[in-house]
SEMAR-164908 format. One record per residue: residue number from 0; residue in three letters; z, y, x of N, C-alpha, C, O, CB in turn. Coordinates in steps of 0.2 Angstrom, whole numbers, plus 5000, padded with zeros to 4 digits. Glycine has a CB too. Example, Ala and Ser with C-alpha at 12.3 -4.5 7.8 and 13.67 -1.06 7.14 Angstrom:
! SEMAR-164908
PT  num  residuo   n.z   n.y   n.x  ca.z  ca.y  ca.x   c.z   c.y   c.x   o.z   o.y   o.x  cb.z  cb.y  cb.x
PT    0      ALA  5039  4972  5066  5039  4978  5062  5039  4984  5066  5042  4983  5071  5045  4978  5057
PT    1      SER  5035  4989  5064  5036  4995  5068  5039  5000  5064  5040  5006  5067  5029  4997  5070
//
This chain:
! SEMAR-164908
PT  num  residuo   n.z   n.y   n.x  ca.z  ca.y  ca.x   c.z   c.y   c.x   o.z   o.y   o.x  cb.z  cb.y  cb.x
PT    0      MET  4586  5013  4695  4581  5008  4697  4574  5010  4694  4574  5012  4688  4583  5001  4695
PT    1      PHE  4569  5008  4697  4562  5010  4695  4559  5003  4692  4560  4998  4695  4558  5012  4700
PT    2      SER  4556  5004  4686  4553  4998  4684  4545  4998  4685  4543  5003  4688  4554  4997  4676
PT    3      ALA  4542  4993  4684  4535  4993  4686  4531  4998  4681  4526  5001  4683  4532  4986  4685
PT    4      MET  4533  4998  4675  4530  5003  4670  4531  5010  4673  4526  5014  4672  4533  5002  4663
PT    5      ASP  4537  5012  4675  4538  5019  4678  4533  5020  4684  4530  5026  4684  4545  5020  4681
PT    6      THR  4532  5015  4688  4527  5016  4694  4520  5017  4691  4517  5021  4694  4528  5010  4698
PT    7      VAL  4518  5013  4687  4511  5013  4684  4511  5020  4680  4505  5023  4681  4510  5007  4679
PT    8      GLN  4515  5022  4677  4515  5028  4673  4515  5034  4678  4511  5039  4677  4521  5029  4668
PT    9      SER  4519  5034  4683  4518  5039  4688  4512  5040  4692  4509  5045  4693  4524  5039  4693
PT   10      ILE  4509  5034  4693  4502  5034  4696  4497  5037  4691  4493  5041  4693  4500  5027  4698
PT   11      ARG  4497  5035  4685  4492  5038  4680  4493  5045  4679  4488  5049  4679  4493  5034  4673
PT   12      THR  4499  5048  4678  4500  5055  4677  4500  5059  4683  4500  5065  4683  4506  5056  4673
PT   13      GLY  4501  5056  4689  4501  5060  4695  4508  5063  4696  4509  5067  4701  4496  5065  4695
PT   14      LYS  4513  5061  4692  4520  5064  4693  4524  5059  4697  4524  5053  4696  4523  5065  4686
PT   15      ARG  4528  5062  4701  4533  5058  4705  4540  5060  4704  4541  5066  4702  4531  5058  4713
PT   16      LYS  4545  5056  4704  4551  5058  4703  4553  5062  4709  4551  5061  4715  4556  5052  4702
PT   17      LYS  4558  5067  4708  4560  5071  4714  4564  5068  4718  4569  5064  4716  4563  5078  4711
PT   18      ARG  4563  5069  4725  4568  5066  4730  4574  5071  4730  4574  5077  4728  4565  5066  4737
PT   19      ARG  4580  5068  4732  4586  5072  4732  4585  5076  4738  4583  5074  4744  4592  5067  4733
PT   20      ASN  4587  5083  4737  4587  5087  4743  4592  5086  4748  4597  5083  4746  4588  5095  4740
PT   21      PHE  4590  5087  4754  4595  5086  4760  4600  5092  4759  4599  5098  4759  4591  5087  4767
PT   22      ASN  4607  5090  4759  4612  5094  4759  4616  5094  4765  4619  5088  4766  4616  5093  4752
PT   23      VAL  4618  5099  4768  4621  5099  4774  4629  5097  4773  4632  5093  4777  4621  5106  4778
PT   24      ALA  4631  5100  4768  4638  5098  4766  4639  5090  4765  4644  5088  4767  4641  5102  4760
PT   25      ASP  4635  5087  4761  4635  5080  4760  4635  5076  4767  4638  5071  4768  4629  5078  4756
PT   26      PHE  4630  5079  4771  4630  5075  4778  4636  5076  4782  4638  5071  4785  4624  5079  4782
PT   27      ILE  4639  5082  4782  4645  5083  4786  4651  5079  4783  4655  5076  4787  4647  5090  4786
PT   28      ILE  4652  5078  4776  4657  5074  4773  4656  5067  4775  4660  5063  4776  4657  5076  4766
PT   29      SER  4650  5065  4774  4648  5058  4776  4649  5056  4783  4652  5051  4784  4641  5056  4774
PT   30      LEU  4648  5060  4787  4649  5059  4795  4657  5059  4796  4659  5055  4800  4646  5065  4799
PT   31      PHE  4660  5063  4793  4668  5063  4794  4671  5057  4791  4675  5054  4794  4671  5069  4790
PT   32      VAL  4668  5055  4785  4671  5048  4782  4669  5043  4787  4673  5038  4788  4668  5047  4775
PT   33      LEU  4663  5042  4789  4661  5037  4794  4665  5037  4800  4668  5032  4802  4654  5038  4796
PT   34      LEU  4666  5043  4803  4670  5043  4810  4677  5041  4808  4681  5038  4812  4670  5050  4813
PT   35      TYR  4680  5043  4803  4687  5042  4801  4688  5034  4800  4693  5031  4802  4689  5046  4795
PT   36      SER  4683  5031  4796  4684  5024  4795  4683  5020  4801  4686  5015  4802  4678  5022  4790
PT   37      LEU  4679  5022  4806  4678  5019  4812  4684  5020  4816  4686  5015  4820  4672  5022  4816
PT   38      ALA  4688  5025  4816  4694  5026  4820  4699  5022  4817  4704  5020  4821  4696  5034  4819
PT   39      CYS  4699  5020  4811  4704  5016  4808  4702  5008  4809  4707  5004  4810  4705  5017  4800
PT   40      ILE  4696  5007  4809  4694  5000  4809  4694  4997  4816  4696  4991  4817  4687  4999  4806
PT   41      LEU  4692  5001  4821  4691  4999  4828  4698  4996  4831  4698  4991  4834  4688  5004  4832
PT   42      PRO  4703  5000  4830  4710  4997  4833  4712  4991  4829  4715  4986  4833  4715  5002  4831
PT   43      MET  4710  4990  4823  4712  4983  4820  4708  4978  4823  4710  4972  4824  4711  4984  4812
PT   44      ILE  4701  4979  4824  4697  4974  4827  4699  4972  4834  4699  4966  4836  4690  4976  4827
PT   45      LEU  4701  4977  4838  4703  4976  4845  4710  4972  4845  4711  4968  4849  4704  4983  4849
PT   46      THR  4714  4974  4840  4721  4970  4840  4719  4963  4838  4723  4959  4841  4725  4973  4835
PT   47      LEU  4715  4962  4834  4713  4955  4832  4710  4951  4838  4712  4945  4839  4708  4955  4826
PT   48      MET  4706  4954  4842  4703  4951  4847  4708  4950  4853  4708  4944  4856  4697  4956  4851
PT   49      VAL  4713  4954  4854  4718  4953  4859  4722  4947  4857  4725  4943  4861  4722  4959  4860
PT   50      SER  4724  4947  4850  4728  4942  4848  4725  4935  4848  4729  4930  4849  4731  4943  4840
PT   51      ILE  4719  4935  4847  4715  4928  4848  4714  4926  4855  4715  4920  4857  4708  4929  4844
PT   52      THR  4714  4931  4860  4713  4929  4867  4719  4926  4870  4724  4928  4868  4710  4936  4871
PT   53      ASP  4718  4922  4874  4723  4918  4878  4727  4923  4882  4724  4927  4885  4721  4912  4882
PT   54      GLU  4734  4923  4883  4738  4927  4887  4736  4927  4894  4736  4932  4898  4745  4926  4886
PT   55      ASN  4734  4921  4897  4733  4920  4904  4726  4924  4906  4726  4926  4911  4732  4913  4905
PT   56      THR  4722  4924  4901  4715  4928  4902  4717  4935  4903  4714  4938  4907  4710  4926  4897
PT   57      ILE  4721  4938  4898  4723  4945  4898  4726  4947  4905  4725  4952  4908  4727  4947  4892
PT   58      MET  4731  4942  4907  4735  4944  4913  4731  4944  4920  4733  4947  4925  4740  4939  4914
PT   59      ARG  4725  4941  4920  4721  4941  4926  4719  4948  4928  4715  4948  4933  4715  4936  4925
//
């Protein structure tokens, strides 16, 4: 977390904190975890929606 003093100090000295470099491996791993979690969560959501829906509506 940045405090107000860090911000003021960085403005006075002209120094800024380094941004994290973009890493392709981190992006690929994050994308894989996101897709895997969606593949697990979506069937549960769909099952819940079908269980709540009335059977007569589904049969039409």
